[in-house]
N, C-alpha and C positions, 0 to 999 in steps of 0.2 A: 417517613416510614420506610423501612428497607422490606420488601417483599420476603415472605417467609422461605427459608431455605431450611427443609427439614433435616438435613444431615450436617450437623457441625463437625468440620474437621479441621485438625491442627495444621498450623502453618508448617510448610516445608520448603527448603531452599533448593531452586534448580542449580546445582552444581555446574559449574563451568558455563553458564549462561549469562556472564556479564557481557552485554552485547553493546559496544560502543562507549565512548566516554561521555560524561555529562555535558562537556562544553560543545560536543558536535553532534549532539542528537538531532535526527531528522527522519523524515517519513516517505511514504511511497504511494504510488497510486494504487487504487483498488479495483479498477476495471470498469467497463462503461456499457453495460447492458446486455441482453440476451437475445436481441433480434438482429436482423441484417445477415449479409452475406459473407462475414468472417472478415472484411476488410475496412468497415466504417469505424469512425471515432468520434462520433457525435459532438456538436458544438457546446452544447449545454449552456448557452448564454441565457440566463433569466432576464425577465423584465422586471425590475425593481418595483417593489410594492409601494403602496401609499398610506398603509397603516400608521398611525401614530402610537407608538408603545410609549410606557411610562418611564422605561429606561433605568428603574431602580435595581433590578436584579437582586433583591434581597430576600428571597425565599429562604426559610430556615431548614427545609429538608428533614424536619423532625417528625413528620406524621406519625400517627399512632396505629396504623393498620386497619382502620374501623372506616375506610371510605371516606376520610375527611377531605380529600380534594375532589372536585367536580368539573364539569365542563368538558371541552374538547382541547387535546393538546396535539399540535401539529409538529410532526417529525419529518425533516428533509434529510435524505440519505442517498448515497451514490447507488446507481442502478444495480451493481452488482451484490448489494445488501439486500436485494428484494426479499429474498426466502426469510431471512433472519429478521428482516422488518416486520413480517407476517407473524413470526414466533413472538416477537416483544409486542405486538398489538394483542394478540390473544391472551398473553399472561397480563398485561397491563389492564385490559379491560375487565379481566375476570377477577381482579384482586384490588381493584381501586374503583372509586366511584366516578372516575373520568373515562373519556374515550379517546384512544390514540388514533389519530389519521396520519398515515404515512405517505409522502410523496417522494417520488424518484426523481433525481437528475439525470437526464439522458447523456451523461458526459464523464470524461476523464478527470482527474484530480484538479488540473489547471482550469478547466471550464466549469467545474463545480464551485470553485472559488470566486469565479467572476459571477457565479448567480448569487452567491452569498454577499459580495460587495455591491452589487446592485441593489439588493435588499437593505442592507446597512446604510447605503447613501440615503434612501428614503426613510431611514429609521423605521423601518417596517416590523409590524409585530404580526405579519402574516403566518411565520413560522416561529416556533418556540424553542425546539432543539434541533440540532443538526450534527452532521458528523465532520469532524476535524482532522484533516490529514497532519501529521506531526511535524510538518514544516511550517504551519500557520499559527500556532498558539503565540509566539512573540508578536507577529503582527496584529492579531485578532485583539489581543490584550492591550497594546500600546494604542490602538484605536479606539479602545473603548467599546468594541463589539461583542466580546464574550464576557458573561457574568461570572461572579466567583461561584464555585461548586462546593457545597458542604458535603463532608465525608463523617456524619456522626457516629458512624459504626465501624470506622477504622477499615473499611474495605481495602484502601490503598496499601494498608500495613502488610496485606497478604500478596502484594503484587511484586512482580520483577521491578527492580529499581529503575531501570531505563525508561519504561513507558510512563511512569508517574513523573519522572523528573522532566520529560517533554511538556507536561501540562502544568508545571508548577513555575510560577513567575514570581519573584520577590517573595518567597515562601509562601504563597497562597495558591490554591488549587483552582484552575480555569478549565478542567475537562475532567471526565471520568473515562480513564483508559478502557477500550473496548476489546481491541484484539491487536496484537503485534503483527509484524510482517517481516519476511525476508525471500528474496527471489532465488529460484533453483532453476536447474536445467531439467527439463522434461524430455524423456526420450522414449522411443518405441523400442521396447524390449525384443519384441517378435522380429522386427526388421534388421536389428542388429544380430540377433543370434542366426536368421537365416544367411546372413552375409558373412558369418564366421567371426563375429565379435562377442567376446565374452563379458567385457567391462566397457562402460561408457568413456568418452573422451575426458581427459583431465587438462589438457592444453588447448589453447586456440587453433594451433594446426593440426592436432589429432582430431579434433571436431571436423575441420575442413575435409581432412583426408578421409574420414569415416563416412561423412555425408556424401561426398563425391562417390566412393565406393559403393555405397548402398544404393545411390541412385542410378549408377551404372549397371549394377546388377539386377535392379528390380524392372519388371515389365510394368510396372504403375508409374504414372506422371507424378512424381513426389517432389514436395518441397524439402530442401535440405535443412534449413535453419531458418526458423521466423522469430522475429523480436520485434520490440516497440520502436518504430522508425518514425511515426508521425511527427508533426510540428506540436508537441505536447509533452508534458512532464516526463512521460515514459521514455522519451529519447535522450531527455538529460540523464536519467538513472541508467541507461544502456550504455552512454558514453562514460559514464562514472565506472561503470562495472569493468569496461575494458581497461580504462585508465588505471584503475586501482590494481587490476590484474596484471599491470607492466611495472608495478611498482610507483606509479606516479601519485600525486596529490594536486589539490588546488590551492594549498596555502603555502605561501613564499616564506614563512616564518617571520615576516615583519608585519602581520595583519591583514595582507592584501591577498586577493583571490586572483589567480593566475591560471588561464586555460590554454595558452598558446605555448606551453612547454613541449620538448621534444616527445615526451609520453603522451601529451594531450593530441597532438598531431598524429602521432603513430596510431593510436586509439581510434581517431576517427579515420583515418586511411584504411584501417582494418575493417571497419564497418562498410566502407566504400567497396572496398576489394570482396567483401563477401557477396555484393550484389553483382558487380560487374567483371571481376576477374576470376574468381573462384566458383561464380554462379551457382551457388547453393542458397541462396536468399532471393526470393522473388523480387522483381522491379517494381511491385506494388507496395513494398515494405515502407516507403517514405511516406505514404498515406494511411498507414495501419494504427491500430490502437491496442490496447491490452485485452480486452474481451473479444474483438474480432478475432484476435491470433488464437484465443482460447477456443473459439469456434471452429477455426480452421483446423486446429490440431486434433479436435474432437471428431471432425470429420474422418479423419483416419488417412490423410494423404501429406502427412508431415512426419519428418524423422525426429528433429530437434526443435524444442521451443523453450524460450525463457519466459518465465510467468511466476505467479504468485500462489500462495498455498490454497486459495479458494478454488482454484481450478480442480484440485485433487478430487473433491467430493463430486463435482460436476462429471467427472469421467467414470463414476462408479456405477451409473444407473443405465445398464443395457446400452451403451454407446459402441461405436465402431472401435474405440480404444480400450474399452472395458477389459481389465486383465491383461493387457498388451503394452503397458507404460509403467515407467518408474521415473523417480526423480533424484537428482543427485546435485552436489555443490557445484557452482558455476566453475568452469574452465578457467585457466589463468594462462599468462604467457609463459613460455618455457623459461626456466630459471627463476620464477616466482611463484613455486609450487605453494607456498604458505601464504600468499596474499590473501587478505580479507576483502574480497571484491564483490561480495553480495551486498545488497542495500537493505539496510534496516529501516523499517517504517512502522506502520499502523495507524489506527484511527482511534479517536475519543469522541465521546458525546460531550458537546458543549451547548451552553444555555445562551440564547440570543439575548442579549442585554436590553433589547427593547421589548421583550416578550412580556405580556400582560398575565401570563399563568406560571409564574417562577415556581410556586409551590407544587403544581403537577409536574413541571419540567424537573424539579428537583426528585420526584419520585422515579422518573425514569433513569435519571443519573443514578441514583442510588439501587437501582435494578442491576444496570449492565455489568457492575463489577461483582455481583454475586456469584458463588461456586454454582448455583442453579443455571443463570445465564451464560457463564463461561463453558460449563460442561455442554450446554446445548450448542454453542457456537463451534466448539471442538468437535463433538462427536457428530453432528449432524450437518455442520457446513464447511468443516475443514479450515477454520481459522484459528491461528495460533493464540492460545489464551495468554492473557497477562498475569494471571493468578500463576504463582510459583508451583503450588501443590499439584496442579494438574499435569505436569510433566513427570511427576513420581508415579511409579507402578503401584504403590500402596493407596493412593487415591482411587483408582479404578476398581481395586479389590473390593471397596465399599460401595461401588457405584452399580447401578443397574446396566449401564452401558459399558462395552469393552473399550479399553484404550485405543484410540484411533491409530492406525498403522503409521500414519503419516508424522505423527507427533516426533517419534524418535528421529526420523530422518531430518526433520526441519529443524529439531533442536540442535542437531549437528550443524546446520546451514546457519542457525542463529551464531554459532560461534566463529563464524568466517564473514562477519559482516563489518561494513564501515557505514559512515553515516554523511549526508550532505551538510553543508554549512549552515548551522544554527544562527542565522542573521535576519534581522527584521526585513531586510530588502531581499530575502531569498527569492520571492516569487519574479522579482524583477530579473535577478541574476539568472535564475532558470530560464525564463523567456528569452533571453539574449543568448543563451547556450542552446537551446533546443532549435530557436530559429536558425541560427547559422549552422548547426549541424545538419539541419534538414537541407539548407542550400547546398551543402556538400553532397548529401544523399542524392539530390535531384541533379547533380553536376552542375548547378549554376556556379560553384566556386569550388576551388581546390581545398582541401583539408586546411592547409596552410592558410590561404586567404581567408576561408571562413572564421578560423580562430583569432586570426590578426584581427579580423574586423570586431570579432566578438571582444576581444580584450580592450580595444580601443573604448568600445561602448562601457565596458565594466569599470575601466580606469575613470572614464570621464563622470559615470552616473552613481557608481557604488564606491570605488577605492578612494577617489577624491571628493566623493559628495557628501 
């Protein structure tokens, strides 16, 4: 069954939001928890379970709304999804005969994947549904880890094409899109205005110059620019942001992945220079993570931050930056103002192929794509919806909620996105990239040495593998 959505709205198309090609769809990290001092990036390495699932994955997802499912369903989610997981539990428990138990991984995207892989290796049925970063579907499906998801009510027909394409393998659906993603540049409007700046920077060096000027004028001890520099998926995305913004690519035209191009080295050199030459990025950045940076910005001591839409709502509730920040498109290198250098991403709900509660898992999958769930994710949690109609003003005219202010800005950012390589070995490729980039950020290697070493591994293990 699909949980009741009292308002039936016509499908509307988000004009201009064709974000990324079908062959290159990939995803993004969602953040790593709410605690700590703003600098942590939790390892999130789960200990594989020992349950023996039946592995059939054959739930029909066609419940009739009368509480026909029962028992307990276990949902594993990234820690930044904690508030929404509570929303889902309330709705699931009240409208089905089952109970939703939510478990958070204290991790970034790459470490959350390690948790799942440990569970899959043991063919564990200890969790039934999980959150799947959009770089994982090909790997999860090819390995037999994700079960097929049924969509009897045509929920995916109402969605943007790109999020659906990411979870469609060989014409079958292996996940229900939950929200899409694009990274933007958060900045302190009050600090810029006090220093005499009416607009945020649009190029890399404008950002450097403004940050240095604001830091010099301020009596406060400010961070100029924070970004994801730890040895995790966030650093791969940061490097790609700079690379794409310089007009670069990781594709050589012959089907190979190349990272040590001139643009690739220049992108990594720029990251190093932000720390050690321009001194606008703190030297702790090479050990930082997504949500730790969010916390740091939220504490009020930072001018610029690169982050995801989820941070927007967390800054609204009586924080030191409430009403003092805005978000804009990612800056680019001079001469590449039209570059699409934000990373497209997002998360879907997948069903563990070893689950023994497939019918109940299908219930949850068939809820997350409804207008009810999507509206709550957008209005209360600043998640970018996958349903096209939520980007239209007319949708919100019929809603009890106001259209979230961030939607218009992030719909613009969505149109400036590119995607990471959609390859089954993506996680291995990214691990190589972020490990070597981090070696450069910690000055163990020069950017050229780091990316040459990365290329040697990529050629050996991926391009020629």
